[in-house]
N, C-alpha and C positions, 0 to 999 in steps of 0.2 A: 608446525610450518607446513605452510600451503605452498605450493606449487602450482602453475599457468603456465602455459604455453599456447603461445600467439602465432596461428599459420595464416599468413597472408602473400603472397606474390610479390606487392607493392611493399617495397623497405619503408617509405613514406606513413603510411596506414600502419605497420607493424611498431614502429617508431610513438605516433600518435596514441596508438592507443596504450602503449608501454607508459608515455611518460603521464596522461592522463591516472592508470590504475596504482603507478606506485607510489603519486600522490595522497593518494586517498587510501591505498594499502600497502607501508611504508615497509612491514614484515613481509608481504608478499614476494617471493620468488619466482621472477617473470626469465622465460629464455624466448628465442622467437627462431620460425621455421617457415624456409621462402615456398615451399612446397610440399606437397603430398608425403611423398617418397622421402624426404628428409624427415617430415612430422611421423613417420611411422619407426622407422630410426631412433626418435627422439621421447618416444613415448617408452620403448623400452631401455634410452640408458638414463633419461630426466625422470619416468615417472608421474606426470602433473598429475593433479588433482582434477584441476580444469582445463579446457581447450576453449580458445575460440578461435574458433575455425571459416576462415574466408570459403565460400561455396564457389565461386569461379575461380580455379586458376589453370593453367596451361599444365597439360599432362593429365595430372591424375586428380580430379577436382574432392572438394570437398568432403561431397556426398559419400563417394568412394572409400576415402582415406577415414573418415571416422566408422564407417562400417568394417575396414580392416582392423584399426584399432580399438572396434570395440568388442570381435571374436577376441582377441586375446586378453586386451581387460577392460572388461564390462563394466569395472566401477568408473572409470572414465567421464566424468562429468562434461556434454558439449553445449557451449552457447552458439548458433550457425551465425557469422557477419554476412552481409551482401548487401546488392544495391540494388538486387531481380527480386521484386515481392513479389512471387508467382505461386498458386494454388499449386501446382506437380512439388516446387521445392518444398515449401511447408508439410507437403502432402508426405515427402520421400523423408523429410526432417523427423515430424514425428515418429514414422517409423522405426527411424533407426535410434529413438529415444533421445532426440537431440532437447535438452532442458528449456531452451529458450531463445530468440530468434530477433538479434540486432541488425536495422537497415542501416544504411552506407546514406548518406553522413548522417551519425546519431551523434546528441548533443553530448556533454561529459556527463553530465545531471543520471542519462537514461543508462548513457554507459556503466557507469560505476552503480547506480541502483538495481539494477540486472543481477552483474558480476556479484554484487553482494551479496542478494537473494539467493542464487545457486550457490555461494561460500556457505552463507548459515544451512544450506541445507547438506553440504559434506559434512561439516562441525558437527550435525544432527545425528545425520547418520553414522558417523564414525564412536559418537555419544552411544547411540543403540547400541554396534557392532562390540564396542568394549563390556556395555553392561549384559549382551547376551553373551559374550566369550567368559563375564563373569562369573554368569550363572550356571553355564555349562561346567565352568571351573568345580562349582560349587555340588552341582549337581554329580557330577562323580566322582565329588569326595565323600557326598554322601552315599553315593551308591552301594558300596557296603557295608555302611551302616540299615539301608532300606534290605539287604539282604539278608543281614541276621534278626534283623526284628521279622519280617515277615515267616521266618525259617521256625522262631519260637511261638509266634504265634500259631501257625500253620501247624504247629507239633505239639499244641496245647490247648489246640480246637479252639483259637481266638483270633480267628480273621472276621474283620468287620467287612464285609462285601462291598461297601463303599469304596474303601480303597485296594480291597486284594486283585479287582481286576488292572485297575490303573497301575497299580505297584509293581505289578508282576509284568506289564506292558515295557512299565520303566526298565527294568531287569531285564529284557531283550530276549526271551526263551520263551519258544515255542512248547509251550502247555498243553497242546495238544495231544503231543505224543506219553508213552506210559511212563510215571514215577515210581520212584524206588529211594529209599533213606540208610544211610550207614550211620551206624555208631563207630566212631574213634576215640577208642585208650590208649592215654598216655601213662605212661609211669611218672612215678614222682622226680619233680625238677627240670619235667620235659615241654611244659606251660609253654617256653616259649617257641616249638615246633607249629603252633599253630597260625603263624605269621605265613609259614611256607607251606602249610595246608591251604591255605588261601589262594595262594600264589600258583599252585598247581591247579587248585580247580578252576580259577581266573581263569589262568592260560587256553587249561584245554575244552573251556566253556560247558562242561558237564553238568554243572548244576549250583549248588547257593549252598554257602556256609553260614551255620549259627554260631551263635555266641558261644566265647569258651564257657563252660560253666564245672567246677573243679577240675576233672581232668580231663573230660571228656567233651566231644567234639561233634552236634550234627551234621549231618549233610545230607538234603535234598538233591538225587540225582534225575538224569533226564534220558532213557531210551535215545538210543542213535541207530537210525531205519538202517538194515543190511547184515545189523551184529546180533549175536545171539545176546539174552540177559545172563548169561552165566560166564559168555567171554566179556562182555563188556564190565560186569560187574567185577570178574576178577582182575582184568586189565585195572581198575581204575583204584580198587583196593591196592593190588603192588604199587600203583604210582604213589599212592599216598604212602604204601608203607615205605617208598623209597628216601621220603624227607626224615625218615628217623638216621638214614646209612646206616651199611650192613653191619656195622661194629653195636650199632645201640636200640636194636631192634627189639631186645627183652623188654617184655611188660605192654608193649604194641600189640594193637589187638585191634582190629574190624569187623562186626558185625553188620551184615547184608540183608537186609527186609525184602520181603516181594512185591514184585510192583503191581501200580492200581492206576485205573485211570485219571483219576479225579485228584485236583490238590486235596480235597475235604477229604479222601482216603489215606493221605503218608501219614498222617497220625498212626496208623495201624502199623502203618511199611515202618517207623524206628520202633514203637514198640518190639516188632518183630528183631528190628535190629539188635535192639538193646538182650534178648532174649539168648540171640546168636553169639552174646558177648561171655554165655555165662562161664566157660571154661577157657580161660586165656594158657593153660597149659600147652594146648596143641601146638604140632610142630610146626604146623601151617597158621600163618597168623591174620587168618582173614577167616569167617564159617557163612555160610548161608542160612538161613533162618531153615529152610527147609531142609538144611542135613540135621538139624538138630533130633538127635536121636531117637527112635520109635517109643522107647521107653517113657518119653517124655509127654507123648500124647495121653498117661492118667490122668494128667491136672485136667483133660479136657472134662473129663468127670464133674466138676465141680461149675462147667458154666452154666448158664440158667438165661431166660429170656433171649436166645438168638445171641448172647454176648458172648467172646473168648472169654475163658476165665483171667488170658490174657490181659483186656481190658480192666475188666474188672480190679484185677489184684492191682493194677498202676495207679486206677483213682483211687485203690481204700489207704495204699502205702502214701501218696500225694495229700489226702486228706487225713490221714494219721488216725485212723481206724484199725487200730492194733488189738482189741479184742477180737474184732471179724479177722484178722489175721492170722493173728494164735488159733483161733477156734479151728478155720481153715484149714491152718499148716498140720497139726496136733492129730485133725478129722482122716486127712489125707495120710498119714502115718501109721493110722490104726488101719486104714484099708490096704495100704502097703502087708501091712504084719498079718491079714486077714487073707490076703491072696499068697501069703508066704512069699514075697519078696525078699531077697537076701538083706540082713540090716546093712551089708557095706555098700549097696544100690541104693536101698532108701537113703540112705545117710545122703550120697551124692546127689540123688533127685533133690532131695530136701535140701540141700545147699546150694543146690542151681536159683531155688528158687528165692533162697535167702539172699542169694549176688544179684537177683533182678530189684529184690529190696532196696538195699545196696547201693545200686549205678541211681535209679530215681531218688533215693536221698538227695546225691550228689548230685540232680538237677536242681536240687529244692537249698543248696548252699549247705547240704548239709556235711560238716568235713567227718570222713569215718576210713578209716579201712576195710579192705577185705577183710568180711567176716570165717573165723573157719573154727571149722570142731578141733576140739584141743587132744581128743585122743580117738580111736576108732572104738564106736559103743560094741560092749559084749553082748546086750540084749537090747530091747525096745523099746525097756524101762529106762536107760539108762539112755537112750536115743533120744527118747522124749524130753529126759530132764534136760540133756545139753540144749536140745533144739529152742527149749522155754526160754535157756538161759541167754543166749543167743539174740533171739526175739527182744528178750528184755532186755538187752544192751542197743540194740537197733532203736526202741521206744525212747528209751534213756536219751542217746545221742538227738532223738527230732524234738524232743523238747527242749532239752538242752537249746535249742537253736530256736525253738519257739521264744524260750525265758530271755536269748540275747535281744530279740528286739523288740525294742521298747513299743508300750501301747502306741503310743502317738508318731511311729513310722509311717503310716500310710498320710497321718494329716500333715508329714512332711514332705513327704514324697510327691503330694498333692498341691503345695505350697509351689514348691520348687518349677513341678509343671506349669505352674500358672505362671509365673516369673519370667521361665524363660520357653514359652509356646511358641514364640517368634524365634529359638534358635533351630538348628537342626539334633533337638535330643532324640534319645533312641531309649530303649530299654536294656541295652550294653550298656552307656554310659550312664544312665540314672543308677545302675547297679552297683558301677564301679564308686561313684559318689556314697552310696548309702550300705558298701559293701555286701550287698546281698546278691543273689541269683538272680536273672532276668526272667528266667521261668518262673521264679520266687513272686517277685515282683507282681506278672502279669497275675500267678494265681490270687494272689492279695486284692489286687482289683477287683476280681471275679468273684471272688467270694466276700470283702468287705463292701465293695461299694456297687456289686451288682454289674458293673461295665467293663468293658475292656479298656485296656493302657490306650490303646488306639483312638476311643470313642472318645476319653476326656479331653486328650492332648488335640481332637478334633474343638469339642465344644468350648475349649478355651480359645483356640483359633478363630471361632466363626464370631464367636461375641468380642472379640477383639474386631474383628472386621464389620463389623456390625456398628459399631463405636467409629470405627473412621469411614465410614461412609458417610457419616454427617456431615463431614467436612466436601463440600463440593469443589472444592481445589485439589485436593487431591484425585489421580485418576486410578481405575482399577486395578491397569498393574503394577501401581505403585503398592496397593493396600494388598493386592495379594503376597509380594515381597518382602511386606512390613510384616505380616503375620506368619509366614516361614514357610507359607508355599513355594516352590521354584517354577511351577508351571501355570499360567493363570488359566487355561484349558481346564487342568484337572482342578484347581480352587471353587470353578465352578461350577464344575460335575458336583463335587463335595458339597459345594452351599445347597444347591436345589438339592442334592437327598435327603438334605437336614433339614433344610426350611420348608422344601415345597416351592419356593420361587427361584428364579436365577439371581443374581447379585445387581447384574442391572434390573428388573423386574423391580425388587427388595428396595434401591436406592430411589429410586422411582417415585414410589408410596412414599418412602421416606422423606424426601426433600419435595415431596406435594407435586411429580409432575416436573419437576423444574430440571432432572440431568437425562 
C-alpha cells in the first residue's frame, strides 16, 4: 500500500490533484495538508511515501517544509508543485533532493505520468531494500559457518589467500592484534555444550569458534589491549568452563597455546593448546602450554630442520605414519632409560605423547577412548612392550576408520559440492552429511586432489558464473547471488584473482563488447 500527501494552501488545488490521482491510482491512500506546519505533523502521523508539495504557502513555504521533513524522514520522496518557474526555486529544490517538478496548471496526463514515475522508483527501492535485508539476514546466518570454516582451514594450514583476507574482514575482527588458540575438551555426553560455548565467544567478541569434532572444540582468540595475555586467557578459559556449570566440570579442560602475530602462525598455537591438555586430571581445569613441565622439553631432542617435534608429530599422526611414530617413541624410551629417568616418570612422559596422538586422531574423526597403561611397568622392557600395544591399538583404530570410508567418498563429496555450490555449504555441513570430521574432509581434499576444499568450491562457482554471463539479460548482481556469493565486491575480487580479469571485462569479451 502506497501513501501520498498533498500539501497546498488552496483547497481547490488539493481536491483537484486528489481527484486526478485517485482515478489513475485507485489503491493509493491520499491525505491532504493545508500548510507546512500541518504537513510536518502529518509526515509523522501518516508516514507518506510521496508528498506533492506546493512551494508558495503562507507562513512556512514548501521548500522549508521539505527541508524539515527530510531531516526526520529522508526516505520520503517529494514532487514540487508551483506556478513559479524560477531558477532559484529549482536550485534549492534539487539541493533538497526533490524528485520532480510540476508547474501549475499541469495537464492531468502530465501529473499522472510524473507521479507514476516516482511511485515506480519507490517500489523499486523497496524491492532493493528487501533484497538487501534478505542478503544481510542470510549473511548473518552464514557468519557462524564462515567462522567455523576459516578456523578449520587456519588450523590445518589450508587457507586460500583469495578468501582469507575478505572472510576475515566479514567476521569483523581486528587481526592486527596477537592471536592464540584454545583447545576445549568435553566429557562424553556434553557435546550439546558447543552452542553455549559459541554463544559465550560471540557475546564477548573475543575470537572465533571452529567446528566441533569428536569432543574437541578449537577456538582462535584475539589479544585485548591493556590486559596481560595470561590474565585475558585465564579469564576466557574460566568463562568457557562456566558453560559446564559448577557441578558438571568433570572431564572438561581447556588448553591454551602461545600468542603469535599472524594468522598463519596460529596453527602452531593450536598444537600447543592440544599439548597443554595432555593431563586433564589437574585441579585447575585449564593449562597454558608454557606451564607444561620442564621434563617435557626432552622431546625437543627429536626436533630437526628447525621444526619442533610437536609439529612433526602432529603431521605424522594425521598422515598415518605409524612406523615413524613407533620408532621415535621407543627411541625416546631408550633415551630415558640411558639417562636413568625413573620408569614412572618415563611412563608419564610417553603417556602424554600418546594422549596427543589420541587428540589428533579425534580431529580426523577416529572415535577413541583416552589410552592408558593397564599397569605400572616393573622395568623398561615391560614399558616398551606395553607402549607398543597402545600404539598398535591407535594404529588399528586409525586403519579401521580409513576402511569405513568408502573409496569413492571424495568423488561423492565433489559431486555434492558441484550440485550445491550455489548454496551456503560448509565443511561442517558436508561433514554432517557424510559423517566425517570437517578436518578430515579438508585433509582428503589436500591429499587426494592437491587443492583446498575452498578452492574447489570457488572453482565450481566461477564456472557457473561464466556460463550465466553469456546471458545478457542477467545483471552481474543477479549472477553473484545465483552462484552462491552474498557480496558483489567479494565475488569480483575472487573472480579477478582466479581469472586475471574482472567479471565485467570477462563478460565484455564474451559478448563481443556488447555489455
